PDB file with SEQRES, HELIX, SHEET and CRYST1 records, atoms N, CA, C and O in Angstrom:
SEQRES   1 A   68  MET GLU ASN GLU SER ALA LYS LEU GLY LEU ASN LEU LYS          
SEQRES   2 A   68  ARG ILE ARG ALA LYS LYS GLY ILE SER GLN GLY ASP ILE          
SEQRES   3 A   68  ALA ARG THR LEU GLU VAL SER ARG GLY PHE ILE SER THR          
SEQRES   4 A   68  ILE GLU ASN GLY ARG THR ASN PRO THR LEU SER THR ILE          
SEQRES   5 A   68  THR LYS LEU ALA LYS ALA LEU GLY VAL SER THR ASP GLU          
SEQRES   6 A   68  LEU LEU LYS                                                  
HELIX    1 AA1 GLU A    4  LYS A   18  1                                  15    
HELIX    2 AA2 GLN A   23  LEU A   30  1                                   8    
HELIX    3 AA3 ARG A   34  GLU A   41  1                                   8    
HELIX    4 AA4 LEU A   49  LEU A   59  1                                  11    
HELIX    5 AA5 THR A   63  LEU A   67  1                                   5    
CRYST1    1.000    1.000    1.000  90.00  90.00  90.00 P 1           1          
ATOM      1  N   MET A   1      -3.717 -11.497 -17.311  1.00  0.00           N  
ATOM      2  CA  MET A   1      -3.944 -10.281 -16.539  1.00  0.00           C  
ATOM      3  C   MET A   1      -3.261 -10.396 -15.186  1.00  0.00           C  
ATOM      4  O   MET A   1      -3.289 -11.448 -14.548  1.00  0.00           O  
ATOM      5  N   GLU A   2      -2.664  -9.330 -14.769  1.00  0.00           N  
ATOM      6  CA  GLU A   2      -1.973  -9.269 -13.499  1.00  0.00           C  
ATOM      7  C   GLU A   2      -2.994  -9.398 -12.362  1.00  0.00           C  
ATOM      8  O   GLU A   2      -4.087  -8.837 -12.435  1.00  0.00           O  
ATOM      9  N   ASN A   3      -2.627 -10.143 -11.312  1.00  0.00           N  
ATOM     10  CA  ASN A   3      -3.604 -10.293 -10.237  1.00  0.00           C  
ATOM     11  C   ASN A   3      -3.746  -8.999  -9.436  1.00  0.00           C  
ATOM     12  O   ASN A   3      -2.883  -8.121  -9.469  1.00  0.00           O  
ATOM     13  N   GLU A   4      -4.851  -8.915  -8.726  1.00  0.00           N  
ATOM     14  CA  GLU A   4      -5.196  -7.680  -8.017  1.00  0.00           C  
ATOM     15  C   GLU A   4      -4.202  -7.334  -6.908  1.00  0.00           C  
ATOM     16  O   GLU A   4      -3.905  -6.160  -6.690  1.00  0.00           O  
ATOM     17  N   SER A   5      -3.690  -8.341  -6.210  1.00  0.00           N  
ATOM     18  CA  SER A   5      -2.717  -8.090  -5.136  1.00  0.00           C  
ATOM     19  C   SER A   5      -1.449  -7.466  -5.703  1.00  0.00           C  
ATOM     20  O   SER A   5      -0.885  -6.545  -5.113  1.00  0.00           O  
ATOM     21  N   ALA A   6      -1.004  -7.972  -6.852  1.00  0.00           N  
ATOM     22  CA  ALA A   6       0.206  -7.438  -7.481  1.00  0.00           C  
ATOM     23  C   ALA A   6      -0.021  -6.003  -7.952  1.00  0.00           C  
ATOM     24  O   ALA A   6       0.864  -5.160  -7.814  1.00  0.00           O  
ATOM     25  N   LYS A   7      -1.208  -5.718  -8.511  1.00  0.00           N  
ATOM     26  CA  LYS A   7      -1.513  -4.352  -8.962  1.00  0.00           C  
ATOM     27  C   LYS A   7      -1.537  -3.390  -7.780  1.00  0.00           C  
ATOM     28  O   LYS A   7      -0.995  -2.288  -7.862  1.00  0.00           O  
ATOM     29  N   LEU A   8      -2.162  -3.805  -6.687  1.00  0.00           N  
ATOM     30  CA  LEU A   8      -2.202  -2.972  -5.491  1.00  0.00           C  
ATOM     31  C   LEU A   8      -0.781  -2.694  -5.010  1.00  0.00           C  
ATOM     32  O   LEU A   8      -0.442  -1.556  -4.682  1.00  0.00           O  
ATOM     33  N   GLY A   9       0.044  -3.731  -4.969  1.00  0.00           N  
ATOM     34  CA  GLY A   9       1.418  -3.583  -4.508  1.00  0.00           C  
ATOM     35  C   GLY A   9       2.226  -2.627  -5.361  1.00  0.00           C  
ATOM     36  O   GLY A   9       2.958  -1.785  -4.839  1.00  0.00           O  
ATOM     37  N   LEU A  10       2.096  -2.756  -6.669  1.00  0.00           N  
ATOM     38  CA  LEU A  10       2.822  -1.868  -7.577  1.00  0.00           C  
ATOM     39  C   LEU A  10       2.362  -0.420  -7.425  1.00  0.00           C  
ATOM     40  O   LEU A  10       3.179   0.501  -7.420  1.00  0.00           O  
ATOM     41  N   ASN A  11       1.053  -0.227  -7.300  1.00  0.00           N  
ATOM     42  CA  ASN A  11       0.527   1.130  -7.118  1.00  0.00           C  
ATOM     43  C   ASN A  11       0.989   1.724  -5.795  1.00  0.00           C  
ATOM     44  O   ASN A  11       1.372   2.893  -5.732  1.00  0.00           O  
ATOM     45  N   LEU A  12       0.952   0.917  -4.741  1.00  0.00           N  
ATOM     46  CA  LEU A  12       1.401   1.382  -3.435  1.00  0.00           C  
ATOM     47  C   LEU A  12       2.857   1.820  -3.499  1.00  0.00           C  
ATOM     48  O   LEU A  12       3.209   2.897  -3.018  1.00  0.00           O  
ATOM     49  N   LYS A  13       3.695   0.986  -4.089  1.00  0.00           N  
ATOM     50  CA  LYS A  13       5.122   1.296  -4.178  1.00  0.00           C  
ATOM     51  C   LYS A  13       5.364   2.545  -5.031  1.00  0.00           C  
ATOM     52  O   LYS A  13       6.174   3.399  -4.671  1.00  0.00           O  
ATOM     53  N   ARG A  14       4.660   2.647  -6.160  1.00  0.00           N  
ATOM     54  CA  ARG A  14       4.823   3.782  -7.073  1.00  0.00           C  
ATOM     55  C   ARG A  14       4.417   5.097  -6.399  1.00  0.00           C  
ATOM     56  O   ARG A  14       5.157   6.080  -6.445  1.00  0.00           O  
ATOM     57  N   ILE A  15       3.247   5.103  -5.781  1.00  0.00           N  
ATOM     58  CA  ILE A  15       2.746   6.324  -5.145  1.00  0.00           C  
ATOM     59  C   ILE A  15       3.628   6.700  -3.957  1.00  0.00           C  
ATOM     60  O   ILE A  15       3.959   7.870  -3.766  1.00  0.00           O  
ATOM     61  N   ARG A  16       4.004   5.705  -3.164  1.00  0.00           N  
ATOM     62  CA  ARG A  16       4.835   5.948  -1.987  1.00  0.00           C  
ATOM     63  C   ARG A  16       6.175   6.556  -2.394  1.00  0.00           C  
ATOM     64  O   ARG A  16       6.626   7.534  -1.797  1.00  0.00           O  
ATOM     65  N   ALA A  17       6.805   5.977  -3.405  1.00  0.00           N  
ATOM     66  CA  ALA A  17       8.110   6.468  -3.869  1.00  0.00           C  
ATOM     67  C   ALA A  17       7.986   7.876  -4.446  1.00  0.00           C  
ATOM     68  O   ALA A  17       8.838   8.729  -4.197  1.00  0.00           O  
ATOM     69  N   LYS A  18       6.928   8.117  -5.215  1.00  0.00           N  
ATOM     70  CA  LYS A  18       6.714   9.430  -5.825  1.00  0.00           C  
ATOM     71  C   LYS A  18       6.572  10.510  -4.762  1.00  0.00           C  
ATOM     72  O   LYS A  18       7.009  11.643  -4.964  1.00  0.00           O  
ATOM     73  N   LYS A  19       5.962  10.165  -3.632  1.00  0.00           N  
ATOM     74  CA  LYS A  19       5.751  11.130  -2.559  1.00  0.00           C  
ATOM     75  C   LYS A  19       6.900  11.156  -1.560  1.00  0.00           C  
ATOM     76  O   LYS A  19       6.880  11.940  -0.611  1.00  0.00           O  
ATOM     77  N   GLY A  20       7.904  10.303  -1.766  1.00  0.00           N  
ATOM     78  CA  GLY A  20       9.056  10.292  -0.875  1.00  0.00           C  
ATOM     79  C   GLY A  20       8.754   9.738   0.508  1.00  0.00           C  
ATOM     80  O   GLY A  20       9.367  10.144   1.496  1.00  0.00           O  
ATOM     81  N   ILE A  21       7.807   8.812   0.576  1.00  0.00           N  
ATOM     82  CA  ILE A  21       7.409   8.210   1.850  1.00  0.00           C  
ATOM     83  C   ILE A  21       8.039   6.820   1.940  1.00  0.00           C  
ATOM     84  O   ILE A  21       7.975   6.043   0.986  1.00  0.00           O  
ATOM     85  N   SER A  22       8.643   6.510   3.079  1.00  0.00           N  
ATOM     86  CA  SER A  22       9.271   5.198   3.247  1.00  0.00           C  
ATOM     87  C   SER A  22       8.250   4.150   3.708  1.00  0.00           C  
ATOM     88  O   SER A  22       7.168   4.484   4.191  1.00  0.00           O  
ATOM     89  N   GLN A  23       8.620   2.886   3.547  1.00  0.00           N  
ATOM     90  CA  GLN A  23       7.778   1.808   4.068  1.00  0.00           C  
ATOM     91  C   GLN A  23       7.616   1.971   5.582  1.00  0.00           C  
ATOM     92  O   GLN A  23       6.541   1.726   6.129  1.00  0.00           O  
ATOM     93  N   GLY A  24       8.686   2.382   6.245  1.00  0.00           N  
ATOM     94  CA  GLY A  24       8.643   2.591   7.686  1.00  0.00           C  
ATOM     95  C   GLY A  24       7.653   3.672   8.084  1.00  0.00           C  
ATOM     96  O   GLY A  24       6.955   3.544   9.090  1.00  0.00           O  
ATOM     97  N   ASP A  25       7.594   4.748   7.288  1.00  0.00           N  
ATOM     98  CA  ASP A  25       6.643   5.831   7.562  1.00  0.00           C  
ATOM     99  C   ASP A  25       5.202   5.302   7.494  1.00  0.00           C  
ATOM    100  O   ASP A  25       4.384   5.581   8.371  1.00  0.00           O  
ATOM    101  N   ILE A  26       4.916   4.545   6.451  1.00  0.00           N  
ATOM    102  CA  ILE A  26       3.573   3.978   6.285  1.00  0.00           C  
ATOM    103  C   ILE A  26       3.271   3.006   7.430  1.00  0.00           C  
ATOM    104  O   ILE A  26       2.180   3.024   7.999  1.00  0.00           O  
ATOM    105  N   ALA A  27       4.249   2.163   7.755  1.00  0.00           N  
ATOM    106  CA  ALA A  27       4.070   1.174   8.817  1.00  0.00           C  
ATOM    107  C   ALA A  27       3.762   1.854  10.150  1.00  0.00           C  
ATOM    108  O   ALA A  27       2.873   1.417  10.880  1.00  0.00           O  
ATOM    109  N   ARG A  28       4.487   2.914  10.464  1.00  0.00           N  
ATOM    110  CA  ARG A  28       4.242   3.635  11.723  1.00  0.00           C  
ATOM    111  C   ARG A  28       2.851   4.270  11.728  1.00  0.00           C  
ATOM    112  O   ARG A  28       2.162   4.243  12.748  1.00  0.00           O  
ATOM    113  N   THR A  29       2.443   4.829  10.617  1.00  0.00           N  
ATOM    114  CA  THR A  29       1.126   5.452  10.517  1.00  0.00           C  
ATOM    115  C   THR A  29       0.015   4.422  10.727  1.00  0.00           C  
ATOM    116  O   THR A  29      -0.967   4.688  11.420  1.00  0.00           O  
ATOM    117  N   LEU A  30       0.180   3.244  10.121  1.00  0.00           N  
ATOM    118  CA  LEU A  30      -0.838   2.199  10.221  1.00  0.00           C  
ATOM    119  C   LEU A  30      -0.668   1.323  11.464  1.00  0.00           C  
ATOM    120  O   LEU A  30      -1.517   0.481  11.758  1.00  0.00           O  
ATOM    121  N   GLU A  31       0.445   1.529  12.196  1.00  0.00           N  
ATOM    122  CA  GLU A  31       0.767   0.722  13.367  1.00  0.00           C  
ATOM    123  C   GLU A  31       0.862  -0.762  13.022  1.00  0.00           C  
ATOM    124  O   GLU A  31       0.280  -1.619  13.687  1.00  0.00           O  
ATOM    125  N   VAL A  32       1.620  -1.034  11.954  1.00  0.00           N  
ATOM    126  CA  VAL A  32       1.927  -2.402  11.517  1.00  0.00           C  
ATOM    127  C   VAL A  32       3.432  -2.484  11.309  1.00  0.00           C  
ATOM    128  O   VAL A  32       4.133  -1.478  11.423  1.00  0.00           O  
ATOM    129  N   SER A  33       3.928  -3.672  11.005  1.00  0.00           N  
ATOM    130  CA  SER A  33       5.360  -3.817  10.770  1.00  0.00           C  
ATOM    131  C   SER A  33       5.730  -3.370   9.355  1.00  0.00           C  
ATOM    132  O   SER A  33       4.899  -3.401   8.447  1.00  0.00           O  
ATOM    133  N   ARG A  34       6.980  -2.956   9.180  1.00  0.00           N  
ATOM    134  CA  ARG A  34       7.461  -2.592   7.853  1.00  0.00           C  
ATOM    135  C   ARG A  34       7.402  -3.815   6.942  1.00  0.00           C  
ATOM    136  O   ARG A  34       7.146  -3.693   5.744  1.00  0.00           O  
ATOM    137  N   GLY A  35       7.640  -4.988   7.514  1.00  0.00           N  
ATOM    138  CA  GLY A  35       7.567  -6.228   6.737  1.00  0.00           C  
ATOM    139  C   GLY A  35       6.185  -6.464   6.139  1.00  0.00           C  
ATOM    140  O   GLY A  35       6.062  -6.998   5.037  1.00  0.00           O  
ATOM    141  N   PHE A  36       5.148  -6.065   6.868  1.00  0.00           N  
ATOM    142  CA  PHE A  36       3.786  -6.205   6.357  1.00  0.00           C  
ATOM    143  C   PHE A  36       3.577  -5.318   5.137  1.00  0.00           C  
ATOM    144  O   PHE A  36       2.953  -5.735   4.161  1.00  0.00           O  
ATOM    145  N   ILE A  37       4.099  -4.096   5.190  1.00  0.00           N  
ATOM    146  CA  ILE A  37       3.996  -3.191   4.037  1.00  0.00           C  
ATOM    147  C   ILE A  37       4.746  -3.779   2.848  1.00  0.00           C  
ATOM    148  O   ILE A  37       4.265  -3.722   1.716  1.00  0.00           O  
ATOM    149  N   SER A  38       5.922  -4.344   3.103  1.00  0.00           N  
ATOM    150  CA  SER A  38       6.700  -4.990   2.042  1.00  0.00           C  
ATOM    151  C   SER A  38       5.924  -6.151   1.429  1.00  0.00           C  
ATOM    152  O   SER A  38       5.927  -6.337   0.212  1.00  0.00           O  
ATOM    153  N   THR A  39       5.265  -6.924   2.273  1.00  0.00           N  
ATOM    154  CA  THR A  39       4.474  -8.068   1.793  1.00  0.00           C  
ATOM    155  C   THR A  39       3.352  -7.594   0.868  1.00  0.00           C  
ATOM    156  O   THR A  39       3.071  -8.226  -0.151  1.00  0.00           O  
ATOM    157  N   ILE A  40       2.718  -6.487   1.228  1.00  0.00           N  
ATOM    158  CA  ILE A  40       1.658  -5.926   0.370  1.00  0.00           C  
ATOM    159  C   ILE A  40       2.259  -5.454  -0.950  1.00  0.00           C  
ATOM    160  O   ILE A  40       1.723  -5.751  -2.018  1.00  0.00           O  
ATOM    161  N   GLU A  41       3.377  -4.715  -0.884  1.00  0.00           N  
ATOM    162  CA  GLU A  41       4.004  -4.185  -2.101  1.00  0.00           C  
ATOM    163  C   GLU A  41       4.454  -5.294  -3.041  1.00  0.00           C  
ATOM    164  O   GLU A  41       4.474  -5.106  -4.257  1.00  0.00           O  
ATOM    165  N   ASN A  42       4.815  -6.444  -2.490  1.00  0.00           N  
ATOM    166  CA  ASN A  42       5.268  -7.557  -3.319  1.00  0.00           C  
ATOM    167  C   ASN A  42       4.132  -8.471  -3.759  1.00  0.00           C  
ATOM    168  O   ASN A  42       4.370  -9.506  -4.381  1.00  0.00           O  
ATOM    169  N   GLY A  43       2.885  -8.088  -3.435  1.00  0.00           N  
ATOM    170  CA  GLY A  43       1.713  -8.832  -3.898  1.00  0.00           C  
ATOM    171  C   GLY A  43       1.546 -10.186  -3.247  1.00  0.00           C  
ATOM    172  O   GLY A  43       0.893 -11.065  -3.810  1.00  0.00           O  
ATOM    173  N   ARG A  44       2.128 -10.374  -2.064  1.00  0.00           N  
ATOM    174  CA  ARG A  44       2.067 -11.683  -1.410  1.00  0.00           C  
ATOM    175  C   ARG A  44       0.941 -11.806  -0.397  1.00  0.00           C  
ATOM    176  O   ARG A  44       0.812 -12.838   0.261  1.00  0.00           O  
ATOM    177  N   THR A  45       0.122 -10.763  -0.264  1.00  0.00           N  
ATOM    178  CA  THR A  45      -1.001 -10.821   0.667  1.00  0.00           C  
ATOM    179  C   THR A  45      -2.169 -10.027   0.111  1.00  0.00           C  
ATOM    180  O   THR A  45      -1.997  -9.146  -0.732  1.00  0.00           O  
ATOM    181  N   ASN A  46      -3.348 -10.349   0.590  1.00  0.00           N  
ATOM    182  CA  ASN A  46      -4.554  -9.614   0.229  1.00  0.00           C  
ATOM    183  C   ASN A  46      -5.001  -8.826   1.446  1.00  0.00           C  
ATOM    184  O   ASN A  46      -5.683  -9.369   2.315  1.00  0.00           O  
ATOM    185  N   PRO A  47      -4.628  -7.549   1.526  1.00  0.00           N  
ATOM    186  CA  PRO A  47      -5.024  -6.761   2.693  1.00  0.00           C  
ATOM    187  C   PRO A  47      -6.534  -6.556   2.734  1.00  0.00           C  
ATOM    188  O   PRO A  47      -7.211  -6.604   1.707  1.00  0.00           O  
ATOM    189  N   THR A  48      -7.041  -6.330   3.931  1.00  0.00           N  
ATOM    190  CA  THR A  48      -8.478  -6.078   4.096  1.00  0.00           C  
ATOM    191  C   THR A  48      -8.843  -4.721   3.504  1.00  0.00           C  
ATOM    192  O   THR A  48      -7.978  -3.885   3.244  1.00  0.00           O  
ATOM    193  N   LEU A  49     -10.121  -4.525   3.302  1.00  0.00           N  
ATOM    194  CA  LEU A  49     -10.610  -3.241   2.804  1.00  0.00           C  
ATOM    195  C   LEU A  49     -10.242  -2.126   3.780  1.00  0.00           C  
ATOM    196  O   LEU A  49      -9.907  -1.014   3.370  1.00  0.00           O  
ATOM    197  N   SER A  50     -10.308  -2.431   5.062  1.00  0.00           N  
ATOM    198  CA  SER A  50      -9.939  -1.455   6.085  1.00  0.00           C  
ATOM    199  C   SER A  50      -8.471  -1.047   5.925  1.00  0.00           C  
ATOM    200  O   SER A  50      -8.150   0.139   6.010  1.00  0.00           O  
ATOM    201  N   THR A  51      -7.587  -2.007   5.698  1.00  0.00           N  
ATOM    202  CA  THR A  51      -6.163  -1.717   5.518  1.00  0.00           C  
ATOM    203  C   THR A  51      -5.938  -0.911   4.246  1.00  0.00           C  
ATOM    204  O   THR A  51      -5.143   0.029   4.243  1.00  0.00           O  
ATOM    205  N   ILE A  52      -6.618  -1.262   3.179  1.00  0.00           N  
ATOM    206  CA  ILE A  52      -6.487  -0.530   1.914  1.00  0.00           C  
ATOM    207  C   ILE A  52      -6.925   0.923   2.103  1.00  0.00           C  
ATOM    208  O   ILE A  52      -6.286   1.842   1.590  1.00  0.00           O  
ATOM    209  N   THR A  53      -8.010   1.122   2.838  1.00  0.00           N  
ATOM    210  CA  THR A  53      -8.509   2.470   3.116  1.00  0.00           C  
ATOM    211  C   THR A  53      -7.482   3.262   3.923  1.00  0.00           C  
ATOM    212  O   THR A  53      -7.234   4.432   3.634  1.00  0.00           O  
ATOM    213  N   LYS A  54      -6.887   2.630   4.929  1.00  0.00           N  
ATOM    214  CA  LYS A  54      -5.871   3.289   5.756  1.00  0.00           C  
ATOM    215  C   LYS A  54      -4.622   3.618   4.933  1.00  0.00           C  
ATOM    216  O   LYS A  54      -4.025   4.681   5.103  1.00  0.00           O  
ATOM    217  N   LEU A  55      -4.233   2.708   4.046  1.00  0.00           N  
ATOM    218  CA  LEU A  55      -3.083   2.960   3.168  1.00  0.00           C  
ATOM    219  C   LEU A  55      -3.339   4.183   2.299  1.00  0.00           C  
ATOM    220  O   LEU A  55      -2.486   5.063   2.183  1.00  0.00           O  
ATOM    221  N   ALA A  56      -4.522   4.230   1.689  1.00  0.00           N  
ATOM    222  CA  ALA A  56      -4.872   5.352   0.811  1.00  0.00           C  
ATOM    223  C   ALA A  56      -4.836   6.668   1.585  1.00  0.00           C  
ATOM    224  O   ALA A  56      -4.310   7.669   1.099  1.00  0.00           O  
ATOM    225  N   LYS A  57      -5.398   6.657   2.787  1.00  0.00           N  
ATOM    226  CA  LYS A  57      -5.412   7.873   3.611  1.00  0.00           C  
ATOM    227  C   LYS A  57      -3.994   8.295   3.973  1.00  0.00           C  
ATOM    228  O   LYS A  57      -3.671   9.482   3.923  1.00  0.00           O  
ATOM    229  N   ALA A  58      -3.142   7.334   4.338  1.00  0.00           N  
ATOM    230  CA  ALA A  58      -1.758   7.636   4.707  1.00  0.00           C  
ATOM    231  C   ALA A  58      -0.983   8.221   3.525  1.00  0.00           C  
ATOM    232  O   ALA A  58      -0.078   9.034   3.715  1.00  0.00           O  
ATOM    233  N   LEU A  59      -1.338   7.805   2.303  1.00  0.00           N  
ATOM    234  CA  LEU A  59      -0.668   8.286   1.099  1.00  0.00           C  
ATOM    235  C   LEU A  59      -1.305   9.571   0.549  1.00  0.00           C  
ATOM    236  O   LEU A  59      -0.730  10.232  -0.316  1.00  0.00           O  
ATOM    237  N   GLY A  60      -2.482   9.914   1.053  1.00  0.00           N  
ATOM    238  CA  GLY A  60      -3.176  11.102   0.569  1.00  0.00           C  
ATOM    239  C   GLY A  60      -3.786  10.915  -0.798  1.00  0.00           C  
ATOM    240  O   GLY A  60      -3.862  11.855  -1.589  1.00  0.00           O  
ATOM    241  N   VAL A  61      -4.223   9.687  -1.080  1.00  0.00           N  
ATOM    242  CA  VAL A  61      -4.873   9.385  -2.362  1.00  0.00           C  
ATOM    243  C   VAL A  61      -6.203   8.674  -2.082  1.00  0.00           C  
ATOM    244  O   VAL A  61      -6.473   8.265  -0.953  1.00  0.00           O  
ATOM    245  N   SER A  62      -7.013   8.538  -3.108  1.00  0.00           N  
ATOM    246  CA  SER A  62      -8.266   7.799  -2.966  1.00  0.00           C  
ATOM    247  C   SER A  62      -7.994   6.299  -3.040  1.00  0.00           C  
ATOM    248  O   SER A  62      -6.969   5.869  -3.568  1.00  0.00           O  
ATOM    249  N   THR A  63      -8.916   5.518  -2.510  1.00  0.00           N  
ATOM    250  CA  THR A  63      -8.762   4.057  -2.625  1.00  0.00           C  
ATOM    251  C   THR A  63      -8.794   3.658  -4.096  1.00  0.00           C  
ATOM    252  O   THR A  63      -8.128   2.707  -4.504  1.00  0.00           O  
ATOM    253  N   ASP A  64      -9.565   4.385  -4.878  1.00  0.00           N  
ATOM    254  CA  ASP A  64      -9.634   4.112  -6.317  1.00  0.00           C  
ATOM    255  C   ASP A  64      -8.262   4.255  -6.969  1.00  0.00           C  
ATOM    256  O   ASP A  64      -7.863   3.425  -7.786  1.00  0.00           O  
ATOM    257  N   GLU A  65      -7.550   5.307  -6.601  1.00  0.00           N  
ATOM    258  CA  GLU A  65      -6.203   5.530  -7.140  1.00  0.00           C  
ATOM    259  C   GLU A  65      -5.267   4.389  -6.755  1.00  0.00           C  
ATOM    260  O   GLU A  65      -4.432   3.968  -7.555  1.00  0.00           O  
ATOM    261  N   LEU A  66      -5.405   3.900  -5.552  1.00  0.00           N  
ATOM    262  CA  LEU A  66      -4.554   2.828  -5.058  1.00  0.00           C  
ATOM    263  C   LEU A  66      -4.874   1.493  -5.736  1.00  0.00           C  
ATOM    264  O   LEU A  66      -3.986   0.665  -5.938  1.00  0.00           O  
ATOM    265  N   LEU A  67      -6.136   1.292  -6.082  1.00  0.00           N  
ATOM    266  CA  LEU A  67      -6.555   0.005  -6.646  1.00  0.00           C  
ATOM    267  C   LEU A  67      -6.590  -0.056  -8.166  1.00  0.00           C  
ATOM    268  O   LEU A  67      -6.768  -1.137  -8.728  1.00  0.00           O  
ATOM    269  N   LYS A  68      -6.427   1.067  -8.843  1.00  0.00           N  
ATOM    270  CA  LYS A  68      -6.593   1.048 -10.306  1.00  0.00           C  
ATOM    271  C   LYS A  68      -5.494   0.300 -11.035  1.00  0.00           C  
ATOM    272  O   LYS A  68      -5.517   0.212 -12.263  1.00  0.00           O  
TER     273      LYS A  68                                                      
END                                                                             
């Protein structure tokens, strides 16, 4: 089974691309570096629940959609 960080990263990348939002756009909204967003998308970090919630809000989706 794919690990949870990798699933989150794939969902983030898929939803972001579908909506035409860049990593930079998300980074500016969350006030983090673009590299941090890349790290999440590549499954190399476990973001906090607070960060996951902010990501979902920035993408206009539920946290459930982001984590499924």
